[in-house]
C-alpha positions in Angstrom: 102.4 134.1 94.3 99.3 132.6 92.7 95.9 134.0 93.0 92.9 131.7 93.5 90.5 131.9 90.5 90.7 133.9 87.3 91.6 137.6 87.1 89.0 140.2 86.4 91.6 142.2 84.2 94.6 140.8 82.4 97.5 142.7 80.9 98.2 141.3 77.4 101.6 140.5 76.3 103.3 143.3 74.3 103.4 141.1 71.2 99.6 140.9 71.1 97.8 143.2 68.6 97.9 146.9 69.3 95.3 149.6 68.7 98.1 152.3 68.9 101.3 153.4 70.6 101.3 156.4 73.0 104.4 158.6 73.4 105.3 161.9 75.0 107.5 164.6 73.4 110.6 165.9 75.4 109.7 169.4 76.6 111.9 170.3 79.5 114.3 169.4 82.3 117.4 167.3 81.9 115.8 165.4 78.9 116.2 168.5 76.7 119.6 169.4 78.2 121.4 172.7 78.6 122.0 173.7 75.0 120.1 174.0 71.7 122.2 171.1 70.3 121.3 168.8 73.2 117.6 169.7 72.8 117.7 169.0 69.1 119.4 165.6 69.7 116.6 164.7 72.2 113.8 165.7 69.8 115.4 163.9 66.9 115.7 160.7 69.0 112.1 160.7 70.0 111.0 161.5 66.5 113.0 158.7 65.1 111.2 156.2 67.3 107.8 157.6 66.6 108.4 157.6 62.8 109.6 154.0 62.9 106.6 152.9 64.9 104.0 154.7 62.8 105.1 152.7 59.8 103.4 149.7 61.5 100.6 151.1 63.8 99.0 154.4 64.8 101.0 156.7 67.1 99.7 159.4 69.4 102.3 161.9 70.6 101.5 164.0 73.7 103.2 167.4 73.4 103.2 170.6 75.4 101.7 173.7 73.9 105.1 175.3 73.8 106.6 172.4 71.8 103.8 171.7 69.3 105.3 173.9 66.6 108.7 172.2 67.0 107.4 168.7 67.2 105.0 168.7 64.2 107.6 169.2 61.4 109.9 166.5 62.9 107.1 163.8 63.1 105.7 161.9 60.2 102.3 163.3 59.1 100.6 160.0 60.2 101.6 160.7 63.9 98.7 162.1 65.8 99.5 165.0 68.2 97.6 166.0 71.3 98.5 168.8 73.6 98.8 168.3 77.3 101.1 169.7 80.1 104.2 167.5 80.7 107.2 167.5 83.0 109.2 164.8 81.1 108.9 162.4 78.2 108.9 158.8 79.4 105.4 157.6 78.5 106.1 154.0 79.6 106.4 155.3 83.1 104.0 158.2 83.3 101.2 156.7 81.1 98.7 154.1 82.0 99.2 150.4 81.8 96.5 149.0 79.5 94.7 145.7 80.3 91.7 143.7 79.0 88.5 142.8 80.8 87.0 139.3 80.4 84.8 140.5 77.6 87.8 141.7 75.6 87.3 145.4 76.4 90.4 147.5 77.1 90.8 149.4 80.3 93.7 151.5 81.7 95.4 151.1 85.1 96.6 154.5 86.5 99.4 154.0 89.0 100.6 156.7 91.3 103.6 158.4 89.8 106.0 160.2 92.1 109.1 160.9 90.0 110.7 157.4 90.2 110.7 157.5 94.0 110.8 161.2 94.6 114.1 161.8 92.9 115.5 165.2 93.8 116.1 166.1 90.1 112.6 165.0 89.0 109.3 167.0 88.8 106.0 165.3 88.4 103.2 167.9 88.9 102.0 167.3 85.4 103.3 163.8 84.7 101.4 162.5 87.7 98.1 163.3 85.8 99.1 162.0 82.3 97.9 158.5 82.9 94.4 159.6 83.7 94.5 162.0 80.7 95.6 159.3 78.3 93.0 156.9 79.6 90.3 159.6 78.9 91.7 160.3 75.4 91.7 156.5 74.7 88.0 156.3 75.8 88.6 153.3 78.1 87.6 152.4 81.6 90.0 153.6 84.3 91.3 151.3 87.1 92.8 153.5 89.8 95.6 152.0 92.0 97.4 153.3 95.1 100.6 151.5 94.1 103.4 153.8 93.2 104.7 152.2 90.0 105.9 152.8 86.5 105.3 150.8 83.3 109.0 150.2 82.9 109.0 148.5 86.3 107.1 145.4 85.1 107.0 142.9 82.2 104.3 140.3 81.5 103.8 137.3 79.3 100.1 137.8 78.9 99.3 134.6 80.9 99.6 136.1 84.4 103.4 135.9 84.8 104.9 139.2 85.9 108.6 140.1 86.2 109.5 142.8 88.8 112.6 144.0 90.7 112.8 144.2 94.5 114.3 147.7 94.2 111.3 149.4 92.4 107.9 148.3 93.8 109.3 147.9 97.3 111.4 151.1 97.2 110.7 152.9 100.5 110.5 156.2 98.5 107.7 154.6 96.4 105.7 152.2 98.6 106.9 152.4 102.3 105.6 149.5 104.3 104.4 147.5 101.3 105.3 143.8 101.6 105.7 141.4 98.7 102.3 140.1 99.4 100.8 143.6 99.3 102.3 144.3 95.9 101.3 140.9 94.5 97.7 141.4 95.7 97.5 144.8 94.0 99.0 143.4 90.7 96.5 140.5 90.8 93.7 143.0 91.1 94.9 145.4 88.4 96.8 143.4 85.8 95.8 139.8 86.5 99.1 138.7 88.1 99.1 135.0 89.0 102.8 134.4 89.3 105.2 137.2 90.3 108.9 136.6 89.7 110.9 138.9 91.9 114.3 139.8 90.5 116.9 141.1 93.0 117.9 144.4 91.3 118.4 146.2 88.0 121.5 147.5 86.2 124.1 149.5 87.9 123.8 152.8 86.2 120.0 152.7 86.5 120.5 152.5 90.2 122.6 155.7 90.3 121.5 159.3 90.6 119.6 159.7 87.3 118.2 156.1 87.2 114.9 154.5 88.1 116.4 152.3 90.9 116.2 149.2 88.8 113.5 149.0 86.1 113.1 145.5 84.8 112.7 146.5 81.2 116.4 146.9 80.6 117.2 143.7 82.4 114.8 140.9 81.3 111.8 140.5 79.0 109.5 137.6 78.2 109.0 136.4 74.6 106.2 134.6 72.7 108.0 131.3 72.7 108.4 131.2 76.5 112.0 132.1 77.1 113.0 135.2 78.9 115.6 137.4 77.3 118.3 138.4 79.8 120.8 141.3 79.6 124.0 139.3 79.5 127.0 141.4 80.5 129.9 139.2 79.6 132.7 141.4 80.6 133.7 140.7 84.3 135.1 144.2 84.7 131.6 145.7 84.3 129.6 145.7 87.6 126.6 144.4 85.6 128.4 141.1 85.2 127.4 140.4 88.8 123.8 141.6 88.1 123.5 139.2 85.2 124.5 136.3 87.5 122.0 137.2 90.1 119.1 137.8 87.8 119.9 134.5 85.9 119.8 132.6 89.2 116.4 134.1 90.1 114.9 133.3 86.7 116.3 129.7 86.7 114.8 129.2 90.2 111.3 130.4 89.1 108.4 129.2 87.1 105.6 130.9 85.1 101.9 131.2 85.9 101.3 127.8 84.3 103.9 126.1 86.5 106.5 125.8 83.7 110.2 126.7 84.0 111.4 130.0 82.6 114.1 129.2 80.0 116.7 132.0 79.6 118.1 133.3 76.3 121.1 135.5 76.7 120.9 138.8 74.9 124.4 140.2 74.8 125.2 143.6 76.4 126.9 146.0 74.0 130.7 145.6 74.1 131.0 149.3 74.9 131.5 149.5 78.7 131.8 153.1 79.5 130.8 156.6 78.2 131.6 160.0 79.5 129.4 159.5 82.6 130.7 156.1 83.7 129.5 152.5 83.2 126.9 152.3 80.5 123.5 150.6 81.0 122.9 150.3 77.3 120.6 147.3 76.8 119.1 145.5 73.8 116.4 144.2 76.2 114.9 147.7 76.0 113.2 147.0 72.7 109.6 147.6 71.7 107.4 144.9 70.2 104.5 146.2 68.0 102.3 145.1 65.1 104.6 143.3 62.6 107.9 144.7 63.9 110.3 145.0 66.8 112.0 148.5 67.2 115.4 147.6 68.5 118.1 149.7 70.2 121.3 150.1 68.3 124.5 151.6 69.6 127.0 151.5 66.7 128.4 148.6 68.7 129.9 145.3 67.5 127.1 143.4 69.4 124.3 145.2 67.4 124.1 142.5 64.7 124.1 139.6 67.2 121.4 141.2 69.3 119.2 142.0 66.2 119.5 138.3 65.1 118.4 137.1 68.5 115.4 139.5 68.5 114.4 138.3 65.0 114.5 134.7 66.2 112.6 135.5 69.4 109.8 137.3 67.6 109.3 135.3 64.4 107.5 137.0 61.5 108.4 140.5 62.7 110.8 142.9 61.0 113.6 144.2 63.3 113.9 147.9 62.9 117.0 149.4 64.4 117.1 152.9 65.9 120.1 154.6 67.5 119.3 154.6 71.2 122.4 156.3 72.5 120.7 159.7 72.7 117.9 158.1 74.7 120.2 156.3 77.1 122.2 159.5 77.6 119.0 160.8 79.1 118.2 157.9 81.3 116.2 155.4 79.2 115.6 153.6 75.9 113.1 152.8 73.2 110.8 150.8 75.5 110.9 153.6 78.1 109.4 156.2 75.7 106.6 154.0 74.2 103.4 152.5 75.7 101.1 150.1 73.9 97.4 150.2 73.8 96.2 146.7 73.0 93.4 146.1 70.5 90.0 145.5 71.9 88.8 142.0 71.3 85.2 143.3 71.3 85.9 145.1 68.0 86.9 141.9 66.2 90.7 142.3 66.5 92.4 138.9 66.1 94.0 137.7 69.3 97.6 136.6 68.6 98.0 133.4 70.7 101.5 132.7 72.0 102.8 129.5 70.4 103.8 128.2 73.8 100.3 128.3 75.3 99.3 124.8 74.2 
C-alpha cells in the first residue's frame, strides 16, 4: 500500500534521537507471579532495563501507588517516577506511539487497547487509559485512533515503511471486519505509513495462551542501513523454523516505501529450544535502540555473542548493553516490550539522525 502525497504525521525510526524512554512497573497479575520470589524477580528485571537505559537517556517509570515504595529503591536515582493506576507493565503495548508533525513537533497516537485481543487472563481497565495519560504527561498533541493495536505490533524504518503481522491488526478479537486496506489507511493517517509489509504470523509461543497472537517485534526489525533483522530459528525441530521460512519469503518479496528491496540479515535464535513451559520464543530481535546504545536481550546462551556482534554491526557507533531477558520472556515479553521511546522534537533544535541509506 502506498498513499498519495506526503503524510501529516510520521513515526520516526527507533534509532533517531529520543527525548526519553517511558516504562511501566510490574504491579499485579501474572507478571508479578504467585510468590514473593517471583515478584522480586519481575521487579529486578524491569529495574535492570530501566537502569541500563537511564545511563544514556532520561527514563520515566509509571508505577502504581502501592508499588512506589518498592520501586524507588530498586531504580537508579536518575529514573523519574510518576504514579498512575496500572493493570500490567508492558509500556510498548499500553503506551502511546509517538510521531512527528511536519514542523518537527512530537505528537502521540493513542490506539485502543483491549488486552491483546480480549485475552481471558488479561485485565485492561487501567491500561486502556495509560496512553492518553502518558501523552498528557509528555505535553504533546494527542491523535486518537479507533484501531485496536499495540506498539509491539508494528515496526517502522522512519521513511514510511511499516512491518506488521496478519494475526495482530486483523485479529477478529481486535478489529473485526477490518480489511488490509482499512488498517493501511488508518496507519497512513496516524503514523505516515506509505508501504505496509504484511508478515504472515509471529512466533509459535507468542501465538499460544499467554502470547500476543504474533507481535512483529520479536520476529523482524528494520535497521538504519536498510536491512531487516530476522529471527532465524535454525533448528528444524523447533516450530519457529517454519515461521522463519515464511517471514523470510514475505520480506524477500516486498519492497520499502522508496521502492527498494528489503535485504534480510539473519539474527540467530538462541540455541536453547525449550523451557519448563514448552518451546521458547526467546528472541534477540526484541532489542531496544536508544541514544548511543542498544539494550540487547541475553539468555546465557551460546548464541548471545553472535547476536550481540550482529547488533553492533547493524547499529554502528552504539554500545551494545546486554541484559538478562529470561525473566521478561518468562512473563510474556522482552526488552522492547517494556520500553517506549519518545522521539526528540525537531522544533527544539534536536539533531535529526539521518539514516545512511536515505541517499
